Chimera marker file (.cmm) of the C-alpha trace (Angstrom):
<marker_set name="trace">
<marker id="1" x="15.770" y="-10.234" z="18.434" r="1" g="1" b="0" radius="0.5"/>
<marker id="2" x="17.585" y="-13.230" z="16.994" r="1" g="1" b="0" radius="0.5"/>
<marker id="3" x="20.494" y="-12.591" z="14.668" r="1" g="1" b="0" radius="0.5"/>
<marker id="4" x="20.596" y="-14.223" z="11.249" r="1" g="1" b="0" radius="0.5"/>
<marker id="5" x="23.084" y="-17.092" z="11.111" r="1" g="1" b="0" radius="0.5"/>
<marker id="6" x="25.453" y="-17.638" z="8.197" r="1" g="1" b="0" radius="0.5"/>
<marker id="7" x="23.633" y="-20.813" z="7.162" r="1" g="1" b="0" radius="0.5"/>
<marker id="8" x="20.295" y="-18.998" z="7.120" r="1" g="1" b="0" radius="0.5"/>
<marker id="9" x="21.799" y="-16.087" z="5.170" r="1" g="1" b="0" radius="0.5"/>
<marker id="10" x="23.192" y="-18.464" z="2.527" r="1" g="1" b="0" radius="0.5"/>
<marker id="11" x="19.753" y="-20.073" z="2.107" r="1" g="1" b="0" radius="0.5"/>
<marker id="12" x="18.194" y="-16.638" z="1.627" r="1" g="1" b="0" radius="0.5"/>
<marker id="13" x="20.833" y="-15.836" z="-1.001" r="1" g="1" b="0" radius="0.5"/>
<marker id="14" x="20.068" y="-19.087" z="-2.845" r="1" g="1" b="0" radius="0.5"/>
<marker id="15" x="16.347" y="-18.236" z="-2.832" r="1" g="1" b="0" radius="0.5"/>
<marker id="16" x="17.111" y="-14.756" z="-4.114" r="1" g="1" b="0" radius="0.5"/>
<marker id="17" x="19.350" y="-16.211" z="-6.825" r="1" g="1" b="0" radius="0.5"/>
<marker id="18" x="16.514" y="-18.467" z="-8.019" r="1" g="1" b="0" radius="0.5"/>
<marker id="19" x="14.192" y="-15.470" z="-8.154" r="1" g="1" b="0" radius="0.5"/>
<marker id="20" x="16.737" y="-13.310" z="-9.970" r="1" g="1" b="0" radius="0.5"/>
<marker id="21" x="17.513" y="-15.997" z="-12.561" r="1" g="1" b="0" radius="0.5"/>
<marker id="22" x="13.801" y="-16.569" z="-13.069" r="1" g="1" b="0" radius="0.5"/>
<marker id="23" x="13.192" y="-12.868" z="-13.608" r="1" g="1" b="0" radius="0.5"/>
<marker id="24" x="16.114" y="-12.741" z="-16.030" r="1" g="1" b="0" radius="0.5"/>
<marker id="25" x="14.701" y="-15.678" z="-18.020" r="1" g="1" b="0" radius="0.5"/>
<marker id="26" x="11.266" y="-14.067" z="-18.172" r="1" g="1" b="0" radius="0.5"/>
<marker id="27" x="12.759" y="-10.783" z="-19.410" r="1" g="1" b="0" radius="0.5"/>
<marker id="28" x="14.881" y="-12.498" z="-22.074" r="1" g="1" b="0" radius="0.5"/>
<marker id="29" x="11.885" y="-14.591" z="-23.141" r="1" g="1" b="0" radius="0.5"/>
<marker id="30" x="9.778" y="-11.471" z="-23.650" r="1" g="1" b="0" radius="0.5"/>
<marker id="31" x="12.590" y="-9.708" z="-25.519" r="1" g="1" b="0" radius="0.5"/>
<marker id="32" x="13.138" y="-12.751" z="-27.753" r="1" g="1" b="0" radius="0.5"/>
<marker id="33" x="9.437" y="-13.061" z="-28.483" r="1" g="1" b="0" radius="0.5"/>
<marker id="34" x="9.149" y="-9.433" z="-29.612" r="1" g="1" b="0" radius="0.5"/>
<marker id="35" x="12.507" y="-9.178" z="-31.391" r="1" g="1" b="0" radius="0.5"/>
<marker id="36" x="12.073" y="-8.290" z="-35.066" r="1" g="1" b="0" radius="0.5"/>
<marker id="37" x="14.974" y="-10.028" z="-36.749" r="1" g="1" b="0" radius="0.5"/>
<marker id="38" x="15.663" y="-13.148" z="-38.692" r="1" g="1" b="0" radius="0.5"/>
<marker id="39" x="15.883" y="-16.484" z="-36.935" r="1" g="1" b="0" radius="0.5"/>
<marker id="40" x="19.674" y="-16.489" z="-37.320" r="1" g="1" b="0" radius="0.5"/>
<marker id="41" x="20.075" y="-13.226" z="-35.411" r="1" g="1" b="0" radius="0.5"/>
<marker id="42" x="17.497" y="-13.964" z="-32.706" r="1" g="1" b="0" radius="0.5"/>
<marker id="43" x="19.663" y="-15.751" z="-30.117" r="1" g="1" b="0" radius="0.5"/>
<marker id="44" x="16.756" y="-16.171" z="-27.702" r="1" g="1" b="0" radius="0.5"/>
<marker id="45" x="14.642" y="-17.929" z="-30.312" r="1" g="1" b="0" radius="0.5"/>
<marker id="46" x="17.596" y="-20.196" z="-31.180" r="1" g="1" b="0" radius="0.5"/>
<marker id="47" x="18.016" y="-21.134" z="-27.519" r="1" g="1" b="0" radius="0.5"/>
<marker id="48" x="14.293" y="-21.832" z="-27.114" r="1" g="1" b="0" radius="0.5"/>
<marker id="49" x="14.384" y="-24.028" z="-30.232" r="1" g="1" b="0" radius="0.5"/>
<marker id="50" x="17.274" y="-26.045" z="-28.750" r="1" g="1" b="0" radius="0.5"/>
<marker id="51" x="15.559" y="-26.715" z="-25.434" r="1" g="1" b="0" radius="0.5"/>
<marker id="52" x="12.028" y="-27.002" z="-26.903" r="1" g="1" b="0" radius="0.5"/>
<marker id="53" x="10.566" y="-24.930" z="-24.074" r="1" g="1" b="0" radius="0.5"/>
<marker id="54" x="9.757" y="-21.194" z="-23.890" r="1" g="1" b="0" radius="0.5"/>
<marker id="55" x="12.178" y="-19.198" z="-21.765" r="1" g="1" b="0" radius="0.5"/>
<marker id="56" x="9.328" y="-17.335" z="-20.087" r="1" g="1" b="0" radius="0.5"/>
<marker id="57" x="7.956" y="-20.545" z="-18.598" r="1" g="1" b="0" radius="0.5"/>
<marker id="58" x="11.403" y="-21.559" z="-17.361" r="1" g="1" b="0" radius="0.5"/>
<marker id="59" x="11.614" y="-18.179" z="-15.650" r="1" g="1" b="0" radius="0.5"/>
<marker id="60" x="8.216" y="-18.646" z="-14.004" r="1" g="1" b="0" radius="0.5"/>
<marker id="61" x="9.253" y="-22.097" z="-12.774" r="1" g="1" b="0" radius="0.5"/>
<marker id="62" x="12.479" y="-20.674" z="-11.299" r="1" g="1" b="0" radius="0.5"/>
<marker id="63" x="10.622" y="-17.827" z="-9.585" r="1" g="1" b="0" radius="0.5"/>
<marker id="64" x="8.101" y="-20.294" z="-8.156" r="1" g="1" b="0" radius="0.5"/>
<marker id="65" x="10.884" y="-22.590" z="-6.922" r="1" g="1" b="0" radius="0.5"/>
<marker id="66" x="12.620" y="-19.629" z="-5.274" r="1" g="1" b="0" radius="0.5"/>
<marker id="67" x="9.424" y="-18.552" z="-3.525" r="1" g="1" b="0" radius="0.5"/>
<marker id="68" x="8.612" y="-22.062" z="-2.283" r="1" g="1" b="0" radius="0.5"/>
<marker id="69" x="12.177" y="-22.562" z="-1.046" r="1" g="1" b="0" radius="0.5"/>
<marker id="70" x="12.116" y="-19.178" z="0.711" r="1" g="1" b="0" radius="0.5"/>
<marker id="71" x="8.851" y="-20.060" z="2.460" r="1" g="1" b="0" radius="0.5"/>
<marker id="72" x="10.302" y="-23.376" z="3.635" r="1" g="1" b="0" radius="0.5"/>
<marker id="73" x="13.435" y="-21.651" z="4.967" r="1" g="1" b="0" radius="0.5"/>
<marker id="74" x="11.379" y="-18.980" z="6.740" r="1" g="1" b="0" radius="0.5"/>
<marker id="75" x="9.069" y="-21.536" z="8.359" r="1" g="1" b="0" radius="0.5"/>
<marker id="76" x="11.990" y="-23.707" z="9.489" r="1" g="1" b="0" radius="0.5"/>
<marker id="77" x="13.857" y="-20.787" z="11.043" r="1" g="1" b="0" radius="0.5"/>
<marker id="78" x="10.717" y="-19.385" z="12.684" r="1" g="1" b="0" radius="0.5"/>
<marker id="79" x="10.007" y="-22.768" z="14.268" r="1" g="1" b="0" radius="0.5"/>
<marker id="80" x="13.605" y="-22.983" z="15.485" r="1" g="1" b="0" radius="0.5"/>
<marker id="81" x="13.403" y="-19.490" z="16.981" r="1" g="1" b="0" radius="0.5"/>
<marker id="82" x="10.116" y="-20.343" z="18.725" r="1" g="1" b="0" radius="0.5"/>
<marker id="83" x="11.693" y="-23.467" z="20.231" r="1" g="1" b="0" radius="0.5"/>
<marker id="84" x="14.607" y="-21.418" z="21.551" r="1" g="1" b="0" radius="0.5"/>
<marker id="85" x="12.272" y="-18.833" z="23.116" r="1" g="1" b="0" radius="0.5"/>
<marker id="86" x="10.148" y="-21.538" z="24.763" r="1" g="1" b="0" radius="0.5"/>
<marker id="87" x="13.279" y="-23.236" z="26.076" r="1" g="1" b="0" radius="0.5"/>
<marker id="88" x="14.474" y="-19.952" z="27.581" r="1" g="1" b="0" radius="0.5"/>
<marker id="89" x="11.085" y="-19.284" z="29.202" r="1" g="1" b="0" radius="0.5"/>
<marker id="90" x="10.958" y="-22.794" z="30.713" r="1" g="1" b="0" radius="0.5"/>
<marker id="91" x="14.471" y="-22.357" z="32.106" r="1" g="1" b="0" radius="0.5"/>
<marker id="92" x="13.550" y="-19.006" z="33.668" r="1" g="1" b="0" radius="0.5"/>
<marker id="93" x="10.451" y="-20.562" z="35.233" r="1" g="1" b="0" radius="0.5"/>
<marker id="94" x="12.489" y="-23.432" z="36.694" r="1" g="1" b="0" radius="0.5"/>
<marker id="95" x="15.013" y="-20.997" z="38.154" r="1" g="1" b="0" radius="0.5"/>
<marker id="96" x="12.213" y="-18.853" z="39.598" r="1" g="1" b="0" radius="0.5"/>
<marker id="97" x="10.656" y="-21.885" z="41.292" r="1" g="1" b="0" radius="0.5"/>
<marker id="98" x="14.016" y="-22.947" z="42.716" r="1" g="1" b="0" radius="0.5"/>
<marker id="99" x="14.782" y="-19.472" z="44.031" r="1" g="1" b="0" radius="0.5"/>
<marker id="100" x="11.296" y="-18.840" z="45.406" r="1" g="1" b="0" radius="0.5"/>
<marker id="101" x="11.003" y="-19.030" z="49.194" r="1" g="1" b="0" radius="0.5"/>
<marker id="102" x="7.196" y="-18.966" z="49.249" r="1" g="1" b="0" radius="0.5"/>
<marker id="103" x="6.804" y="-22.491" z="47.965" r="1" g="1" b="0" radius="0.5"/>
<marker id="104" x="7.357" y="-25.116" z="50.641" r="1" g="1" b="0" radius="0.5"/>
<marker id="105" x="6.834" y="-28.814" z="50.481" r="1" g="1" b="0" radius="0.5"/>
<marker id="106" x="5.602" y="-29.856" z="53.923" r="1" g="1" b="0" radius="0.5"/>
<marker id="107" x="5.026" y="-33.518" z="53.529" r="1" g="1" b="0" radius="0.5"/>
<marker id="108" x="4.836" y="-36.191" z="50.899" r="1" g="1" b="0" radius="0.5"/>
<marker id="109" x="1.475" y="-37.642" z="49.974" r="1" g="1" b="0" radius="0.5"/>
<marker id="110" x="0.478" y="-40.581" z="52.160" r="1" g="1" b="0" radius="0.5"/>
<marker id="111" x="-1.219" y="-43.568" z="50.629" r="1" g="1" b="0" radius="0.5"/>
<marker id="112" x="-3.940" y="-44.867" z="52.915" r="1" g="1" b="0" radius="0.5"/>
<marker id="113" x="-5.738" y="-48.077" z="52.197" r="1" g="1" b="0" radius="0.5"/>
<marker id="114" x="-9.473" y="-47.657" z="52.125" r="1" g="1" b="0" radius="0.5"/>
<marker id="115" x="-11.462" y="-49.988" z="54.389" r="1" g="1" b="0" radius="0.5"/>
<marker id="116" x="-13.453" y="-52.633" z="52.571" r="1" g="1" b="0" radius="0.5"/>
<marker id="117" x="-16.845" y="-51.411" z="51.550" r="1" g="1" b="0" radius="0.5"/>
<marker id="118" x="-19.736" y="-52.802" z="53.550" r="1" g="1" b="0" radius="0.5"/>
<marker id="119" x="-22.371" y="-54.677" z="51.695" r="1" g="1" b="0" radius="0.5"/>
<marker id="120" x="-25.659" y="-52.820" z="51.475" r="1" g="1" b="0" radius="0.5"/>
<marker id="121" x="-28.418" y="-54.170" z="53.665" r="1" g="1" b="0" radius="0.5"/>
<marker id="122" x="-31.482" y="-55.335" z="51.845" r="1" g="1" b="0" radius="0.5"/>
<marker id="123" x="-34.779" y="-54.204" z="53.296" r="1" g="1" b="0" radius="0.5"/>
<marker id="124" x="-37.536" y="-56.790" z="53.390" r="1" g="1" b="0" radius="0.5"/>
<link id1="1" id2="2" r="1" g="1" b="0" radius="0.2"/>
<link id1="2" id2="3" r="1" g="1" b="0" radius="0.2"/>
<link id1="3" id2="4" r="1" g="1" b="0" radius="0.2"/>
<link id1="4" id2="5" r="1" g="1" b="0" radius="0.2"/>
<link id1="5" id2="6" r="1" g="1" b="0" radius="0.2"/>
<link id1="6" id2="7" r="1" g="1" b="0" radius="0.2"/>
<link id1="7" id2="8" r="1" g="1" b="0" radius="0.2"/>
<link id1="8" id2="9" r="1" g="1" b="0" radius="0.2"/>
<link id1="9" id2="10" r="1" g="1" b="0" radius="0.2"/>
<link id1="10" id2="11" r="1" g="1" b="0" radius="0.2"/>
<link id1="11" id2="12" r="1" g="1" b="0" radius="0.2"/>
<link id1="12" id2="13" r="1" g="1" b="0" radius="0.2"/>
<link id1="13" id2="14" r="1" g="1" b="0" radius="0.2"/>
<link id1="14" id2="15" r="1" g="1" b="0" radius="0.2"/>
<link id1="15" id2="16" r="1" g="1" b="0" radius="0.2"/>
<link id1="16" id2="17" r="1" g="1" b="0" radius="0.2"/>
<link id1="17" id2="18" r="1" g="1" b="0" radius="0.2"/>
<link id1="18" id2="19" r="1" g="1" b="0" radius="0.2"/>
<link id1="19" id2="20" r="1" g="1" b="0" radius="0.2"/>
<link id1="20" id2="21" r="1" g="1" b="0" radius="0.2"/>
<link id1="21" id2="22" r="1" g="1" b="0" radius="0.2"/>
<link id1="22" id2="23" r="1" g="1" b="0" radius="0.2"/>
<link id1="23" id2="24" r="1" g="1" b="0" radius="0.2"/>
<link id1="24" id2="25" r="1" g="1" b="0" radius="0.2"/>
<link id1="25" id2="26" r="1" g="1" b="0" radius="0.2"/>
<link id1="26" id2="27" r="1" g="1" b="0" radius="0.2"/>
<link id1="27" id2="28" r="1" g="1" b="0" radius="0.2"/>
<link id1="28" id2="29" r="1" g="1" b="0" radius="0.2"/>
<link id1="29" id2="30" r="1" g="1" b="0" radius="0.2"/>
<link id1="30" id2="31" r="1" g="1" b="0" radius="0.2"/>
<link id1="31" id2="32" r="1" g="1" b="0" radius="0.2"/>
<link id1="32" id2="33" r="1" g="1" b="0" radius="0.2"/>
<link id1="33" id2="34" r="1" g="1" b="0" radius="0.2"/>
<link id1="34" id2="35" r="1" g="1" b="0" radius="0.2"/>
<link id1="35" id2="36" r="1" g="1" b="0" radius="0.2"/>
<link id1="36" id2="37" r="1" g="1" b="0" radius="0.2"/>
<link id1="37" id2="38" r="1" g="1" b="0" radius="0.2"/>
<link id1="38" id2="39" r="1" g="1" b="0" radius="0.2"/>
<link id1="39" id2="40" r="1" g="1" b="0" radius="0.2"/>
<link id1="40" id2="41" r="1" g="1" b="0" radius="0.2"/>
<link id1="41" id2="42" r="1" g="1" b="0" radius="0.2"/>
<link id1="42" id2="43" r="1" g="1" b="0" radius="0.2"/>
<link id1="43" id2="44" r="1" g="1" b="0" radius="0.2"/>
<link id1="44" id2="45" r="1" g="1" b="0" radius="0.2"/>
<link id1="45" id2="46" r="1" g="1" b="0" radius="0.2"/>
<link id1="46" id2="47" r="1" g="1" b="0" radius="0.2"/>
<link id1="47" id2="48" r="1" g="1" b="0" radius="0.2"/>
<link id1="48" id2="49" r="1" g="1" b="0" radius="0.2"/>
<link id1="49" id2="50" r="1" g="1" b="0" radius="0.2"/>
<link id1="50" id2="51" r="1" g="1" b="0" radius="0.2"/>
<link id1="51" id2="52" r="1" g="1" b="0" radius="0.2"/>
<link id1="52" id2="53" r="1" g="1" b="0" radius="0.2"/>
<link id1="53" id2="54" r="1" g="1" b="0" radius="0.2"/>
<link id1="54" id2="55" r="1" g="1" b="0" radius="0.2"/>
<link id1="55" id2="56" r="1" g="1" b="0" radius="0.2"/>
<link id1="56" id2="57" r="1" g="1" b="0" radius="0.2"/>
<link id1="57" id2="58" r="1" g="1" b="0" radius="0.2"/>
<link id1="58" id2="59" r="1" g="1" b="0" radius="0.2"/>
<link id1="59" id2="60" r="1" g="1" b="0" radius="0.2"/>
<link id1="60" id2="61" r="1" g="1" b="0" radius="0.2"/>
<link id1="61" id2="62" r="1" g="1" b="0" radius="0.2"/>
<link id1="62" id2="63" r="1" g="1" b="0" radius="0.2"/>
<link id1="63" id2="64" r="1" g="1" b="0" radius="0.2"/>
<link id1="64" id2="65" r="1" g="1" b="0" radius="0.2"/>
<link id1="65" id2="66" r="1" g="1" b="0" radius="0.2"/>
<link id1="66" id2="67" r="1" g="1" b="0" radius="0.2"/>
<link id1="67" id2="68" r="1" g="1" b="0" radius="0.2"/>
<link id1="68" id2="69" r="1" g="1" b="0" radius="0.2"/>
<link id1="69" id2="70" r="1" g="1" b="0" radius="0.2"/>
<link id1="70" id2="71" r="1" g="1" b="0" radius="0.2"/>
<link id1="71" id2="72" r="1" g="1" b="0" radius="0.2"/>
<link id1="72" id2="73" r="1" g="1" b="0" radius="0.2"/>
<link id1="73" id2="74" r="1" g="1" b="0" radius="0.2"/>
<link id1="74" id2="75" r="1" g="1" b="0" radius="0.2"/>
<link id1="75" id2="76" r="1" g="1" b="0" radius="0.2"/>
<link id1="76" id2="77" r="1" g="1" b="0" radius="0.2"/>
<link id1="77" id2="78" r="1" g="1" b="0" radius="0.2"/>
<link id1="78" id2="79" r="1" g="1" b="0" radius="0.2"/>
<link id1="79" id2="80" r="1" g="1" b="0" radius="0.2"/>
<link id1="80" id2="81" r="1" g="1" b="0" radius="0.2"/>
<link id1="81" id2="82" r="1" g="1" b="0" radius="0.2"/>
<link id1="82" id2="83" r="1" g="1" b="0" radius="0.2"/>
<link id1="83" id2="84" r="1" g="1" b="0" radius="0.2"/>
<link id1="84" id2="85" r="1" g="1" b="0" radius="0.2"/>
<link id1="85" id2="86" r="1" g="1" b="0" radius="0.2"/>
<link id1="86" id2="87" r="1" g="1" b="0" radius="0.2"/>
<link id1="87" id2="88" r="1" g="1" b="0" radius="0.2"/>
<link id1="88" id2="89" r="1" g="1" b="0" radius="0.2"/>
<link id1="89" id2="90" r="1" g="1" b="0" radius="0.2"/>
<link id1="90" id2="91" r="1" g="1" b="0" radius="0.2"/>
<link id1="91" id2="92" r="1" g="1" b="0" radius="0.2"/>
<link id1="92" id2="93" r="1" g="1" b="0" radius="0.2"/>
<link id1="93" id2="94" r="1" g="1" b="0" radius="0.2"/>
<link id1="94" id2="95" r="1" g="1" b="0" radius="0.2"/>
<link id1="95" id2="96" r="1" g="1" b="0" radius="0.2"/>
<link id1="96" id2="97" r="1" g="1" b="0" radius="0.2"/>
<link id1="97" id2="98" r="1" g="1" b="0" radius="0.2"/>
<link id1="98" id2="99" r="1" g="1" b="0" radius="0.2"/>
<link id1="99" id2="100" r="1" g="1" b="0" radius="0.2"/>
<link id1="100" id2="101" r="1" g="1" b="0" radius="0.2"/>
<link id1="101" id2="102" r="1" g="1" b="0" radius="0.2"/>
<link id1="102" id2="103" r="1" g="1" b="0" radius="0.2"/>
<link id1="103" id2="104" r="1" g="1" b="0" radius="0.2"/>
<link id1="104" id2="105" r="1" g="1" b="0" radius="0.2"/>
<link id1="105" id2="106" r="1" g="1" b="0" radius="0.2"/>
<link id1="106" id2="107" r="1" g="1" b="0" radius="0.2"/>
<link id1="107" id2="108" r="1" g="1" b="0" radius="0.2"/>
<link id1="108" id2="109" r="1" g="1" b="0" radius="0.2"/>
<link id1="109" id2="110" r="1" g="1" b="0" radius="0.2"/>
<link id1="110" id2="111" r="1" g="1" b="0" radius="0.2"/>
<link id1="111" id2="112" r="1" g="1" b="0" radius="0.2"/>
<link id1="112" id2="113" r="1" g="1" b="0" radius="0.2"/>
<link id1="113" id2="114" r="1" g="1" b="0" radius="0.2"/>
<link id1="114" id2="115" r="1" g="1" b="0" radius="0.2"/>
<link id1="115" id2="116" r="1" g="1" b="0" radius="0.2"/>
<link id1="116" id2="117" r="1" g="1" b="0" radius="0.2"/>
<link id1="117" id2="118" r="1" g="1" b="0" radius="0.2"/>
<link id1="118" id2="119" r="1" g="1" b="0" radius="0.2"/>
<link id1="119" id2="120" r="1" g="1" b="0" radius="0.2"/>
<link id1="120" id2="121" r="1" g="1" b="0" radius="0.2"/>
<link id1="121" id2="122" r="1" g="1" b="0" radius="0.2"/>
<link id1="122" id2="123" r="1" g="1" b="0" radius="0.2"/>
<link id1="123" id2="124" r="1" g="1" b="0" radius="0.2"/>
</marker_set>
């Protein structure tokens, strides 16, 4: 099994960070929506008023971005791992053919010119 490289691990952490921040935004958006206090004490409502966008939707966008990025990273690394496995298999096959004593090349292919075709005889 292939080990996870540092670069791949960092990408997974970035995807997880997007998901975590998105979840945090969704939670704060729900808390701010249900908070029973005046507008001056509701810090979530004040923040949403400044950015003119609900915090819950920002959280959903961040979670979606994290998921899409994670899928891209997984597909890229799976393709890279498949290429490495195929390369290893091809190398093993080449070495097996080179080391095999059962395969012998006796003679190269000879190219023989074909005689000119005779014209068909017409029956009268």
